[in-house]
Structures are given as C-alpha cells and as structure tokens.
C-alpha positions as CSV (number, residue, x, y, z in Angstrom):
1,M,79.5,73.9,99.6
2,A,77.4,75.6,97.0
3,D,78.6,77.1,93.8
4,G,80.6,80.3,94.4
5,E,81.3,79.7,98.0
6,P,84.9,79.1,99.2
7,A,86.1,75.6,99.9
8,V,86.3,74.2,103.5
9,L,89.7,72.2,103.8
10,D,90.0,69.4,106.2
11,L,93.3,67.7,107.3
12,A,93.6,65.8,104.1
13,D,93.2,69.1,101.9
14,L,95.7,70.9,104.1
15,R,98.5,68.3,103.6
16,A,97.7,68.2,100.0
17,L,97.8,71.9,99.7
18,R,101.0,72.2,101.9
19,F,102.9,69.6,99.9
20,A,101.7,71.1,96.4
21,S,103.0,74.5,97.9
22,A,106.5,73.0,98.9
23,G,105.8,74.3,102.4
24,G,105.1,77.8,101.0
25,A,102.1,80.0,100.5
26,G,99.0,77.8,100.1
27,G,96.7,81.2,100.2
28,S,97.3,84.5,98.8
29,P,95.7,88.2,98.9
30,F,95.7,88.2,95.0
31,A,93.5,84.9,94.7
32,P,89.8,85.2,94.2
33,D,89.4,83.8,97.7
34,P,92.1,85.9,99.5
35,F,91.8,83.6,102.5
36,L,91.7,79.9,103.7
37,V,89.0,78.2,105.4
38,V,89.6,75.1,107.5
39,A,87.7,72.5,109.3
40,P,90.7,70.4,110.6
41,V,89.3,67.0,110.9
42,G,90.5,63.7,109.5
43,P,93.0,60.8,110.4
44,E,95.9,62.0,112.3
45,E,99.1,61.3,111.1
46,G,101.4,63.2,113.6
47,D,102.0,66.1,111.7
48,E,99.5,68.5,113.0
49,D,102.0,70.7,114.7
50,R,103.9,71.2,111.2
51,L,100.5,71.8,109.5
52,A,99.8,74.5,112.2
53,A,103.1,76.2,111.8
54,W,102.6,76.2,108.2
55,L,98.9,77.5,108.6
56,A,100.5,80.4,110.9
57,R,103.0,81.6,108.0
58,Q,100.0,82.0,105.4
59,P,99.9,85.5,103.7
60,C,96.3,85.6,104.3
61,P,93.6,85.1,106.9
62,V,93.0,81.7,108.0
63,I,89.7,81.1,109.0
64,G,88.6,77.8,111.3
65,F,85.6,75.9,112.2
66,P,85.6,74.2,115.5
67,A,84.2,70.8,113.9
68,K,83.9,67.6,116.1
69,G,87.3,66.1,116.2
70,A,89.0,69.2,115.0
71,A,92.8,69.1,115.7
72,P,93.4,71.7,118.6
73,A,96.7,72.8,117.3
74,L,95.4,73.8,114.1
75,L,92.6,75.6,115.3
76,A,94.8,77.6,117.5
77,A,96.9,78.3,114.5
78,C,94.0,79.9,112.9
79,D,93.3,83.8,112.9
80,V,89.4,83.6,113.4
81,V,87.6,80.6,114.8
82,L,83.7,80.7,113.7
83,D,81.1,78.7,115.4
84,D,78.6,78.7,112.5
85,I,79.3,78.3,108.6
86,A,76.8,81.0,108.2
87,D,79.1,83.8,109.9
88,L,81.5,83.2,107.0
89,A,80.1,85.2,104.2
90,P,80.3,88.6,105.7
91,I,83.7,88.1,106.9
92,A,84.7,86.6,103.4
93,A,83.0,89.9,101.8
94,N,85.1,92.3,104.0
95,I,88.2,90.6,103.3
96,R,87.7,90.3,99.5
97,K,87.3,94.2,99.6
98,A,90.4,94.6,101.5
99,P,92.6,91.7,101.0
100,L,96.0,93.3,101.5
101,A,94.9,95.2,104.7
102,A,93.2,91.8,105.9
103,M,96.6,90.0,105.3
104,T,98.7,92.9,107.2
105,L,96.1,92.7,109.9
106,V,96.5,89.0,110.6
107,Q,100.3,88.9,110.2
108,V,100.7,91.9,112.7
109,L,98.5,90.1,115.1
110,R,100.4,86.9,114.8
111,V,104.1,88.4,115.2
112,T,103.2,90.7,118.1
113,E,101.3,88.1,120.0
114,G,104.2,87.5,122.5
115,M,105.9,90.6,121.8
116,P,106.7,93.3,124.4
117,P,103.9,95.9,124.1
118,A,106.1,98.9,123.4
119,Q,107.7,96.9,120.4
120,A,104.6,95.8,119.3
121,L,103.5,99.3,119.0
122,A,106.4,99.9,116.5
123,V,105.1,97.0,114.4
124,E,101.7,98.0,114.3
125,S,102.7,101.8,113.1
126,L,105.1,100.2,110.4
127,A,102.3,98.2,109.0
128,Y,99.9,101.0,109.2
129,A,102.2,103.0,107.3
130,T,102.5,100.5,104.6
131,L,99.0,100.2,103.9
132,Q,98.7,104.4,104.1
133,A,100.8,104.0,100.7
134,G,98.8,100.8,99.5
135,P,96.2,101.1,96.6
136,E,93.0,100.0,99.2
137,F,93.6,103.4,101.3
138,A,94.1,105.2,98.2
139,A,90.9,104.2,96.8
140,W,89.3,105.1,100.1
141,S,91.0,108.6,100.0
142,R,89.9,109.2,96.5
143,A,86.4,108.8,97.4
144,N,86.6,110.6,100.8
145,P,89.4,113.3,100.2
146,P,90.7,115.0,103.4
147,A,88.8,118.1,104.5
148,P,90.3,119.6,107.6
149,E,88.6,123.0,106.9
150,K,85.3,121.2,107.7
151,L,86.4,120.2,111.4
152,I,83.7,121.6,113.8
153,A,85.2,124.4,116.0
154,E,84.5,124.0,119.8
155,A,85.2,125.9,122.6
156,G,87.7,124.9,125.4
157,P,90.7,122.4,125.3
158,A,90.3,119.2,123.2
159,V,91.2,117.3,126.6
160,R,89.9,118.8,129.7
161,V,92.2,117.9,132.8
162,A,91.2,118.5,136.3
163,R,93.4,117.7,139.6
164,D,92.1,116.9,142.9
165,G,95.1,116.2,145.2
166,P,96.6,112.6,143.8
167,R,93.6,112.0,141.5
168,L,93.7,113.5,137.8
169,E,90.6,113.5,135.4
170,L,90.8,113.5,131.8
171,I,87.9,114.3,129.5
172,L,87.8,114.0,126.0
173,N,86.3,117.5,124.8
174,R,84.7,117.6,121.6
175,P,81.3,116.6,122.0
176,R,80.1,118.1,118.9
177,S,82.4,116.0,116.8
178,R,81.4,112.9,118.9
179,N,85.3,113.2,120.5
180,A,86.7,111.9,117.2
181,M,90.6,111.6,117.5
182,S,91.7,114.8,115.8
183,V,95.4,115.8,115.6
184,E,94.6,118.4,118.1
185,M,93.0,115.8,120.6
186,R,95.9,113.6,120.2
187,D,98.6,116.4,121.1
188,H,96.5,117.2,124.2
189,L,95.7,113.9,125.3
190,C,99.8,113.0,125.0
191,E,100.6,116.3,126.9
192,A,98.0,115.2,129.8
193,L,99.6,111.6,130.0
194,Q,103.3,113.0,129.7
195,L,102.2,114.8,133.0
196,V,101.0,111.6,134.4
197,V,104.2,109.7,133.6
198,A,106.2,112.4,134.8
199,D,104.5,113.0,138.2
200,E,104.3,109.9,140.5
201,S,102.3,111.9,143.1
202,I,99.3,111.5,140.7
203,A,98.1,108.1,142.1
204,S,94.8,107.6,139.9
205,V,93.6,109.0,136.8
206,T,90.3,108.5,135.3
207,L,89.7,108.9,131.5
208,S,86.2,109.5,129.8
209,G,84.5,111.3,127.4
210,A,82.1,114.5,127.4
211,G,78.8,114.6,125.5
212,G,76.9,111.8,123.8
213,C,79.8,109.0,123.3
214,F,83.2,108.3,124.5
215,S,85.0,108.5,121.0
216,T,84.1,107.5,117.3
217,G,87.6,107.0,116.6
218,G,90.1,108.8,114.3
219,E,89.0,112.2,112.7
220,L,88.3,111.0,109.0
221,R,88.4,114.6,107.7
222,E,91.9,114.5,108.5
223,F,92.7,111.0,107.1
224,G,95.4,111.5,104.3
225,T,96.7,114.8,105.6
226,A,100.2,113.7,106.5
227,P,102.8,114.5,104.0
228,D,103.9,110.9,103.3
229,P,103.4,107.4,105.3
230,T,107.1,107.5,106.7
231,T,106.5,111.0,108.1
232,A,103.3,109.8,109.8
233,H,105.2,106.9,111.5
234,A,107.8,109.1,112.6
235,I,105.1,111.2,114.2
236,R,103.5,108.3,115.8
237,S,106.8,107.2,117.0
238,Q,106.9,110.5,118.9
239,R,103.3,111.4,119.7
240,L,100.9,108.4,120.2
241,P,98.9,108.2,123.3
242,A,99.1,104.5,123.5
243,A,102.8,104.7,124.2
244,L,102.3,106.8,127.0
245,L,99.3,104.9,128.4
246,L,101.5,101.9,128.5
247,Q,103.9,103.5,131.1
248,C,101.1,104.7,133.5
249,A,98.3,102.1,132.6
250,D,98.4,100.7,136.5
251,R,97.1,104.2,137.4
252,V,94.3,104.6,134.9
253,T,90.7,103.8,134.9
254,A,88.9,104.3,131.7
255,H,84.8,104.8,131.8
256,L,83.1,104.2,128.3
257,H,79.7,105.1,127.1
258,S,77.8,104.6,123.8
259,A,80.3,104.7,120.6
260,C,83.6,103.4,121.2
261,I,84.9,103.0,117.5
262,G,88.4,102.5,116.3
263,S,90.7,104.5,118.6
264,G,87.8,105.0,120.7
265,I,88.3,101.5,122.1
266,E,92.0,100.8,121.3
267,L,93.3,103.5,123.7
268,P,91.2,103.1,126.7
269,V,91.5,99.5,127.0
270,F,95.2,100.0,127.6
271,A,94.1,101.0,131.1
272,H,94.3,98.9,134.1
273,R,90.7,99.1,134.6
274,V,87.8,99.6,132.1
275,T,84.2,100.1,133.0
276,A,81.3,100.6,130.3
277,A,77.8,102.0,130.5
278,R,75.2,99.7,129.4
279,D,74.5,101.6,126.2
280,T,78.1,101.2,125.0
281,F,79.2,99.6,121.6
282,I,82.4,98.7,120.2
283,Q,83.5,98.5,116.7
284,L,87.1,98.3,114.7
285,P,85.9,99.6,111.2
286,E,89.5,100.3,109.8
287,L,89.3,97.4,107.1
288,R,86.9,99.4,105.0
289,F,89.6,102.0,104.7
290,G,92.2,99.7,103.6
291,L,93.9,100.0,107.2
292,I,94.4,98.2,110.4
293,P,93.8,99.6,113.9
294,G,96.5,102.1,114.3
295,A,95.9,103.7,117.5
296,G,97.4,100.7,119.4
297,G,94.4,98.3,118.9
298,C,96.5,95.5,117.6
299,V,98.4,95.7,121.1
300,S,95.7,96.5,123.6
301,L,92.8,94.4,122.4
302,P,94.6,91.2,121.9
303,R,96.1,91.2,125.6
304,R,92.5,91.6,126.8
305,I,90.5,89.4,124.4
306,G,92.9,87.2,122.5
307,R,94.4,87.5,118.8
308,Q,91.2,85.4,117.3
309,R,88.4,87.8,118.7
310,T,90.6,90.8,117.9
311,A,90.8,89.5,114.4
312,W,87.3,88.7,114.1
313,L,86.2,92.5,115.4
314,A,88.7,93.9,112.8
315,L,87.6,91.5,109.8
316,S,83.8,91.6,110.6
317,G,83.4,95.0,111.3
318,R,80.6,93.9,113.6
319,R,79.7,95.7,116.5
320,I,79.5,94.3,120.1
321,G,77.7,95.6,123.0
322,A,78.6,95.9,126.8
323,P,77.4,92.4,127.8
324,T,79.8,90.9,125.3
325,A,82.6,93.2,126.2
326,L,82.0,91.9,129.8
327,A,82.0,88.4,128.8
328,W,85.1,88.5,126.8
329,G,87.2,90.5,129.5
330,L,87.4,93.7,127.5
331,V,85.8,95.6,130.2
332,E,85.8,94.9,133.8
333,E,82.3,96.1,134.7
334,V,79.1,97.4,133.1
335,V,77.7,100.4,135.3
336,D,74.5,102.5,135.2
C-alpha cells in the first residue's frame, strides 16, 4: 500500500495481531485508522473459526476483500466486504470522521443479527441514545442547532388516512417538507398504525408519500430538541412507528418514489411488500451526524439485504437506485 493508506492484513497478520492483543481488541475507534482492513489469505492452520470470532468482537468496523483463496469464515465475520480496493477510501474517510458512530453501528448490526426484531429495536434505540450524548453528534449539533420554529406549516393531517372497506391507505402528507419525519408525522403515523394493529378487519394497507418524494427522513430542524437522550429513548420505546409496523407488516405494502433517505427507507421496508418507482434512490446518511439509523433501519434493512450490505450503506453514505434495490431484495418490484 502507498504511504498513508491503511494496511491490509492477511491471515499471518491477523494471527500476529490476535496474539499481540491477547485475544482482545486489535482495532480501536481511537486509532488513526479506526477500522481493520483484511484480505484473509494465507496458509490454513485450523484456527480460522477462532480468528473469525475474534474479528467479530473488534470495537471497530472490519472491512474485508474477497481475495482469491480467502477464508470464507473470516469474510463472513467482516462488517463490510468490498470487491475493489478503490472503494475503501471513501468508507475509510467517513469512519475517520465519526469513529464512535461507526463502531456502534457495526456492534449493533452484529448483536441484533439473530435477535427477535422487537428486541433488536430496543438495542438500536439504546445505541442511538448513547450516540446522542456523544461528542460526534454534539459537534454536528453545534454546527446545526435545532430550529423547530423554521418548520414549514402545511395544511391537513401529517398522515392522510383513507379507508375503503377492508383496505386502508396511509399517505405521508408533508410534501413541501419532502415528507420529513417530524414529531408530528411520527405521532400521526403511530396513531394510524395503532388502528391497523387493533382492527383485524383491515385486510390490506398501502403506505406512500405525497408530493415529489416518499420521505427525506428525520426532520433535521428537530434534531436535538429532546430533553435528554434517556428521555428520547423512553419516547421511542412508546412512540416508534417501526414497532407498530412489525405487528401488522404482513398486511402492509409500501410504495416508494424518488428520495427515500434515512427513516424514509428504514420504515417502509418493514412492510411485507415494497415496490419502487424507477426514480427511487435510497441513502443512509446518519453517520455524518454522528449517529446510526434510529428509526428501525438496523433491524429492517439487514433482514432484507443482510448485515454487510446494510453496513456498507451506512458507512459509505452512498446512494443506490431502484435497480440495485431490486437486485439486493430491498424492494420486490420496480414499477412505472
């Protein structure tokens, strides 16, 4: 590697690092490179499963490359697997800007992978609350102080509800704000979903967004307005649309179009069926705020596209379009 680029560790390097750390942490969020990069090739010595378990305990993202002859168990233990070394630089830069959030993200994805979804939502919320009290979110908040007084006033309910016999239609209804998930919209969506959960005569539900896009995610002008992170976690424990969607997901179809950012993709993919217009694009930007997906994305996305692709979306901040979403299984159909 050229000067200044992170070292890529092979099997011999991993064994040496594991031995030097006495089986503890070989990586650190406080290191100049707060991640490990591995291309796990080399002579097999029968310890690959132990090395994989060690990698899965690292308090930092582990980025792997599927070099010829790489040990499958070690690649499976990585948080992200990249096909091209050129893809490493932007992810490495993002992790360096928010190493604590990056560490927390991969730890949450690891620990919740086989966990019941309702319990996994609680873990996600606790981790999110931890980061809300951390230095990375504080730095973003100082540069972007909350401004709820600047919210755009729009007519009508934040979520339109229309019923036709056994069918219910829910439409996010703040088009001038690009359907940002404000406290108002969250509460209206919870109320509508509580109706669905309670009324089994509702056989099918469609969820869509009015205006130019489905949703650009959390209302940034409200970020940091909760009294404290603990209270914010308590509120999420009682008023979380994702928790209600889990209880009625088998009756819900979500229709996506244009921007689906942050909670704008985290929530709809809990639905049993998701369709996307051809102009749909998807992005998880939370790392740049010093946060992780906190509307259920650490639970909903991995159960559709796997832990490694979810981590790639969150760590890279890259957008994917409808064709990629379809190929990955994030949506079932791309429609006109």
